[in-house]
C-alpha positions, 0 to 999 in steps of 0.5 A: 414506517411507524413502530406500530405497523412494523411490529406486525411485519416479519423480519426482512428489508423495508424502505428506510423513512430516514434515507432516500433510495435505502432499505433498512433491516427489520429483525422481527422485533426492532430496526437494526443499523443495517442498511442497503442502497436500492438505486443500483442498476439492473445489471447488478442483481445483488445489494451490498449491506451498508453498516452505519458504523463503517467510515465513508473514507474507506474507499478513499484509503483503498484508492490512495493505497492502490495509487501508492503500491500499484494498480491491478494489471500494472507491470512489475517495473511500474509497481516497483517505481510506485513503491519506491517513490511512495516509500521516500515520500512517506519517510519525508512526511514523517521526517517533516512531522517530527521537525519543529518550526523555528521561533523567536524567544517570545514565541513569534515565528522568525521571518527571514529577510529575502535576499536581494535578487542578483542581476540576470546574466545573459548567456551567450547562445551555445551550439546544441549537439546533434542528438544521437540514437542510444540503446539501453544497455543489456543488464549484465548478470551478477556473479553468484556470490554478488547476487547471493550476498545482495539478495540475502541482505534484502531478505534480512531487511524484510524479515525485520520489517515483518517483525515490526509489522507484527508489533504494530499489528498487536498495538493497532494503528492503520497508518503505521501498518501501511508504513510497514507495508511500504517498507516491505514493498520497497525491499521487494522492489530491491529484489526485483532490481537484481540481475541473477546469473542465468542458471538461477534466474527462473528459480529466483523469479518463481520464488520472488513471485510467490513472495509478491503474491503473499505480500499483496494479500497482506496489503489487501488485508490491511486496507480492507475494512472488513478484514479481521486481525486473524486474517491479517495474521494469516497473510503475515504467516504466508508472507514469512513462509514465502520469504523463508523459501526464497532465503533457502534458495538464495543460500544454495546459490554458489 
């Protein structure tokens, strides 16, 4: 659409001559960078405005993050396993990034000679024992003192993780923030693995659930490209409040 014709148009959405199946917003004076797709199925009646400055990799980051921390609807056990594995994978990657490749004095990488393979030894066949059915043992509740000490240790670690998160948030850096979230999720997994005494089980589950909801909100704020820093700080404050409530309950266990 030419500038001469567009000058007579009121503000609104018009077909984009540069992109197929796309509309561009005319503010009444000039073309803006706001665009939206027009090839959405009829079942969806609304259009999502696409900002040309938004990176196309955002959705991929969110998919990877969901895979690492757990998908909506998964059980707590599966989410805890995902978080623990993701935490150790991240630590391994960071450790590998900090290492140096061994080189010779002239800068050429050192190539070690492969050892001569040892001859194969044929083992005599062994009789396999007939498998017997086994049942998973029922978790034995911890003593009040053991439960309180273990849980408060995890709470202390999480409090430090929240402080580290706040420092990184002030400096910026998405990868570092996601690493902090994984550390926080790891500590939640540690708390989920505890077996509290029967008389404290219901209250502990209630407090821990409130903390999980707050941390999930914090995680979403980090991975959502449209979320602001103030929104992230708001969820950090809610997470700390939930952690304080859990800590106060744990200190009452005797």
